[in-house]
N, C-alpha and C positions, 0 to 999 in steps of 0.2 A: 585587613583580617589577619590575626596572627595564627599560628599552627593551632591553637587550643580553641580558635574561634570557629573553624570549620563546622558548619551546623548541616548536617545531612539532613534532608526532608524526607519524612516517613509518608509514603503515599498509600491510601487505600482506595480500591475500587470495588464498587457494588452495584449490580445491575438489580433494579427493584421489580422487575418482571421479565417474563420469558422473551418478550419482543425486543428486549434490550440487552440481551446477552452479549451481542457483538462488541459492547463496550470493552470487554476484556481483550479481545482481538486487537482492537485500535490500540489500547494501551500497550499491549505486548509488542506490537508493530515498532513502537517509539524505541524499544531497547533500553527502557528505565527500569529501575527496581519497583515492584508495586506488589502489595498484598491484595489478592482478589478474595472477597468474603460473600457470603450469602446474608440477605436482608435480617434475618433473625439474629445475627452477630453485631448489628450496627452499634449498638450503645456500648457493649464491650469492647469493640475494636476502636471507638473514638478516643478512648483513653491512651492508645498508642500511636495516634497519627497526628501529623500535621497539616495534612491536605486530604481532603475526602472528594472523590469524584463518584457521582451516582447517575444513573440514566433510567428514565422512565418514570412513571407516577406509580406512588404507593401512598396509601392513606395512612401517614404516620401517626401512631399514638401520641398522647400528651407526654409521656415520659420520653419519647424519641425526640420530639420536638425541643423539649427542655434540654436534653442531652446535647443536641445539635447546637442550641443556643449557647450553652455552657462551653462547647468546644470552640466556638468562634470567640467568646470573651476572653478565653485564655490565649487567643493569638491563631487558632485554626481557621482554615479557608474551606469553604463548601463550593465545590463546582457542580452544578446540577444540569443535566442534559435532557431537554425534552418537556420538562414539568418542574414548577415550583413545588409539587407535592403538598398543596396546602398551606405553605410558608412563605405566603406573599409578602408579609411583614418583614421577614428576616432578609429577603432579597431586596425589599424596597421597591415592589411593583404592586400593580393593582390588576387583578384578573378580570377577564371579562366572562368568564364561564364557557366559552367557546373554543373550539380547536381551530388549528391551522389546516389547511389543505395542502396545496402546492404553490410555490412562489420562488421568490429569492430573497436573500438577505445581502443588505448593501455591504459594499467594502466599508471596513472600519479598523478597529485597532488590531484585529487578528487576522486580516486578509485585506488583500489590494484588489480583490475584484468581487463583484456580485456573484453569490453562488446560489445555484439551484437547490431547494430543499423540498422534503415530503413529510408533513405532519408537525405536530408541536402543540403549544399553548398559546393563546392570543393573550398578551399582557401589555401594559403600558407602565413605564418607568415613573415612579413619583419620587422615592427618596434614593434613587439609584442614579448612577451615570449610564447614559444610553451609549452603548460602544458600536451598536449596528442596529438597523431598523429592517422591518419586513416590508418587502415589495411584492406586488401581486405578480401573476405570472407574465405579464407584460411589463414588468420592471417599474410600475407606477407606484407612488407612495400609499401606504395603507394607515399610517398614524400608529402602527403597531410596533413594538421593541422587539428585536431580534436577540440582541446579547446585551446584557446589563452587568454593571460591577458596583458593588456596594461594600464600604469598610463598615465593620461592625466592631466597637470596642478594640480589641488588639487584632481582630481577625477580620473576615469579610466573606462575601459570597459573589459568586459569578454564576449567572444564569444564562444558558443557552435555551431560550424558550423554544427554538426549532428543534425537531428531534434530529440529531446528528446520526445516531444509530440507525435509524429507520432509513434516514436518507442515503447514507454511505451504502447500505445494504441494497437498496432498491436500484440505486444507480450503477453499482457494480454488477448486479445480477442482471438488470434489465426486467422487462415484462416477459410473462409467459408467453411463448410465441407459437400460436397454431395456425395462424395465416399470415399472408402478406401484410406487411405495414404500409404507409401511405406515403408517397413520394413528396419530398420538399417542393414547396412552390416554385423555386427557381431551376428545377430540373437537374440538380447536381447530383443526385444518386438515384439510381433506378432499383429501389427496393421492391417496387411492384414488378418483380421479375418472374412471376409463377413458381418460385422456389422459396421455401420458407426457410431463412437464415437467421444467424445470430443478429444481423442489424435490424431485422424486423421488430426486435424487441428493445430497441434504444429508447429510453425515457426522457434523455435531454432534449433541448429544444432545437429545431433547425435553425431559428433566427437568432436567439439570444445565446446559444452555447457554441456557435461554430464562428471561426474567424472569417475574414474576408479575402482569403487567398483564392486561387483559382487551380483546383476546386477548392470550396471551403472545406475545412476539417474541424473536428472538434478540438480547439486549440488550448483548453484548459482541463487539467486532470481534476475534476471537481470533487470526486470523492477523496482524492488525496489532500486536496486542500482543506476540506473540512476536518481530516484527521490532524493536518498541521494547525488548523485554527484552534483546536482543543488542547494541543500540545503547547502552543503559544499562550494560551491562557494559564496553563500549569506554570510555565516559566515567569510569566508575569507574577503570578503569586508567590513562587519561589524567591524572585527578586524582591518583592514587597517585604518579605520575612528576613531577608538578608541571608538566605540559606544556599545550599549547594546541592547539585543533583548530578549524578554520573548518568551516562548514556553510551551505549554501544552503536556507532554509526552503522548505517545499513548496508554499506559496501566495503570490501576489503581495500586495504591501502588508502583508506580515506578518499576513495573516488568520489567525485561529484555525480557521476551518472555512468550506466553500464550499456552497452550495446549487445543484443542477442539475435542470432540468425536461425530461422527455421525454414526447411524445404520440403514442400509438397511432392511427392515422388509418385503419385498415381499416374500409370501409363508411361512412365519416364524409361527410355531405353538404357542399357548399360553404358553406351558411348557418352550420353548427355550426363550421367552421373558421375562417370570418371573425369570428364572434362570440366565439370563443377567442382569436384573434390580437388583436381589440380589448381584450378584458380584460386580457391581459399586457402590451399597450402602456399601459395605464392604471396597472398596478402596477409598471411598470418592469421586467419581466423578460423574457428571452428563452429560447427551447427548442429543442430538437431535435425535428423533426416526422418521426416515423417512418411511411413511407408505403408501402402495399402496392399491388399491381397492383389494379385498372388505372391507379391515380395519380389525378392532380387536373388541373384546367384550368391552362393556361400562365398565366393573370392571378393564380392563387393562387400559383404558384410565384415569380412575379416579386415579388408582395407579401411573400412570406416572406424571399427573398434581401434584398430593399430594407430590410427592417427588421432585418437581421442576425440571422436565425435561421438554424438548421442544417436541412439535409434528410439523413435517414438513411433506410436501408431496413428495412421491415418485412417479413421473409422469410416468405412463405406457403407452407408446405409441401404445401399442397393444390392450390396452382395448378400448371397443365399445365407439365411438365417435371419435377415431383416432387422429391424430396429428393436433393440432390447437385450436383456442380459444374456440369452443363449447365443445371438449373433456376435456381440462384443466379446463374449468368453472365446468363442472359436477364432476369431481374427486375433486377439491378443495372444492366445497361446501358440498360434500358428507362426506369428512372428516372432514371439520370444524364443521358441525352440529353433526356428530357422538362424536367426541371429546370434544363437548361442548365449542368450543373456539370463541371468538369474531373474530379473524383473524388468518391467518396462515402467519408467516413471512418467512419461508424458503421452498424451493422446489430444487429438482434436478430429472434427469430422470433415469429410471432404466437402470443399465448397463452404465450408463454415455452416453447414446445415444444421437446423434445429432437430431435435428430437421430438417436437411436438408436444404430446401430452406427456411424456416421460420427463422426469427430473434428471437432467443431465450431470449434475454434480453428485446426486444420490447414487447415480449408477456408476460413475467413474470412483466413487469412494467405495462402492461394494466390489468393483473389479480391481481395487487395490492400486489404481492410478493416483499419483500424488501431484501431477501437473496438469492443469487444463490449459492447453496451448492455443485455444481458438476463440478467446474472449475479444472479440473485435469486429470491425467493420469490413464488409467484402468489397466495397466500392470506394473510389476517391473521396465522395462526398460524406461517407460514413467512416473515413479514417482518422487518424489521431486517437484521441482519448473518447471514444464512443462510450465506453462504460466507466468513464470518470477516474481513470487510474492508469498509472504506468509503474507500478510497483508490485511486488509479489505480495499477495494478501491470502489469507486462508478464506474458504468460501463455505457458505451455510447451504443447506437444502432448502426447498421452497418452504417446508414448515419450520425453519429456523434451526435445525439442528446442526452443529458445529461438524465439520469434517476434517480429514486429514489432506484433503486436496486445496494445493495452492493454485490461484489463477495468475498466470504470467500473461498480462494484457497484450493484445496484438495491436500495434500501433500503426504498421503499414503491412497489409496484406496483398499478397500476389502481386508484387510490384513488377513493372514491365508488362502487365497484362491487364487486369482489371483496374489496377492502380497505377497511376503515373510515377515515374522515378521521383519526381520532385517532391511527392509526400515523404518519402524517405529521409530526404535532407531536412524538410520541415519538422518532422517528427523528432530526428535527432536534436535539433537545436532546441525544441520544446522540451526535450527530456533533460537536457543540459540545465535548461533554466529552472526546471522543476524538480531536479535531483531524481530523475527516474530512470527506468529502464526502456530504452529503444528497442522493441521487439519488432522484427521486420522478416516477412516471409516472402519466398519466391518459388519458381519451378527451376530445377537444375538446367532444363532445355533453354533457358533465356541465354545461358553461358555459350551456347553455340554460336550467337550472334556476336561478332566482335563489339559492336556499340553497346550492346548490353552488358557483355562482360565488362567492358571498360566502366560502365555505370557502376557494377557492383564493386569493383576496386576502388572508385571514388567514393562511394557512399561509405565503405569500411573505413578509408583513409580520412573522410570529412569527420568522422567521430573521433578517430584517434589523434588527429591534429588539435582537437579542442579538448584533449586529456580523457576521452572515453576509452575504456578498455572493452574488448570483445569476449564475452563468456557464453558458454553453451547453457541453455535452459537447465540441464541437469546440475552443472557447477553452481549455478544460482540457486537452486533448491537445496543443495547440500550446504552452501555458504548460510542461507537463510536459516536452516533448521539448527546449524551451529552457532549461530549468532544468537538464536532465541534461547539456546541452552546455556548460555554463560551466565553465570551467577555473580552476584556482588555481595560483599560483606562490608559493612559500613559501621566503623567504631572510632569515634572522636576524630582524630587527623588522619587516620588510616582508611585505606580503601584495599579491599581484597578482590581480586577478579580470577574467576575459576571455570573450568569447563570439564565435562565428562569425556568429550572429544577433543581432538586436535583442531585448532583455528589459528590458522596464520594470518599475519597482517590484520589484525584487529585494531580498529580505532577506538579509543576510549576518550570520550569527550566529557569534560568536567565543565559543568555550568556553576560559577561562583561570583560573589561580590568583586573580586578582583583576580588577575591571572594567579595561576598556580604553577608550581614545579614539584617534581617528586624525588623521592630518595628510595631507592631499593637496595638495601643492605649499604655498601659503601659507594654506590653508583649513583650520581645525580641524574636525573631525567629532566631534560628541558622540554617543555611542551611547545607545541605550535600554536599560535593564536588564529583562531578562524571564527568568521561570522557565518552562523547558520540560524535559520528561523528568526532572523533580525536580531539576534544577541551574540554576544561574545563567548567562545568557548576554548578551553585549554585542551589540547588534543595529544594524547600519548598513543603511540602505536607498538604493539606488542605482538609476539608470537605465543600462543597458549598451549602448552602440552596437557595431554588428557591427564587429569587426576594431580596436577601440579599447580595449584593456585599461586598467583603473584601477589604479594603484600607490598604495598606502597605507602610511605608516609608523605603527606601532601603538606605543603606550607605556601603561603602567597609569596609572589615574587618579591612584592614590596618588604614583607617581612623578612624574608633571607637577606635581601641587600641591606637592611637596617642593622641585622645581627652581624654581617660582615664587617 
């Protein structure tokens, strides 16, 4: 690949119906440049694209089918999620006329594990390569194709017959919880405890989606792996086209994974809080202190803020005012004013309780919270990736409206109490494997016991020794919002990277046929070669100043050496 041969790929994203709008969030989370448009713009947009991703069913008109076929003939690729949209011939599949319920998709080209899904279309590959198959809810074969690939003239098509968008949303949100769930048969989690909590809404399977540990936990971030599978399909297509695609990595300093601590402070005395704060200072970790009414003394708030910790709301559903907007408003304002904060970013409920008939995401959004810190299991047997994720993601309301609330999944809750310390170590290791965030919570009072305090120290160091850094939830949110605001400019061999806010230690990854190096003015930039998503990337690291975009000329390492 010479300098003039860098072929930036133009990616278009279109949700064909309201139930598939989460596609835009999935693509945005990747950190790649993409143009999102509405279905009515389809034919006009195809002229400017190399790769099209759609989600959901739409009855395409004849002229739209013809436009897509022409797009593929000239080298474009279509990735359709959840439906062939009546274009079975283009995808090389045969439809059965029926939909899919819930089940699993086998391990295949874009994933190493069988993944739980909800919804889709039942098809069978005829003139396409079958990359993964559909299994029933007991992981038995069905003879139905899950993911297919077909080359078409100079282009091709990838079909995710399963509904990835619906699956991701349902797994991340869980079921609407208004009553106790049902205990697993092995008795490893007491969800029938008389209290309606978040883990009563888990939709993953007790048997097939948990590991064999003691206690068993949800060991795979299923929703994240679905997002990765779709991204791997994009990289597969980019590779087929001999193209290049830039990406902003999800963590600063090109970290593989991050740890985050949050502390539940209901009923915690000042001695316990100060002791825990001292311990965290010794181990060099900061946390989000989730505080319930009546709160703490002004001196403690000042100490927390001075040491750059977060203050979040621990929403007490039994406090006067009750469940709902008035009660939440009173608790938020009391804590915000007491702590002297202009805003409170994060919140979760006491005991990870469910709000019952109320939509918690909609309520948090209305109350201007931007971090949901309570998406996780309360017991050891519901720990890990109970809601399929270990990454920050934007949440939707129950009726599908996108909000400004990010969920930071809780991978190990209330360690040392309802969850054994061993779960914290296991989730750290799992988050390192899946490049996620190990979000661990505890009560400050456990630091009063020397053995428990030592466990906290070991947990923090366990992650740090494996390359994990510890960041507060608020730091993670600010980083994620800054990362998503970074914009690319793609022109021939040049890449422009800019941001309206300052963003330090940004890792820009270039996926290209061969390794690349950069030139910025008279300065040569040597990229680090790194494997992610099963592919090789050239990685540059920059500090971005607000309103000062960087312009980088790229060239393949091989071409540079030949020229020398």
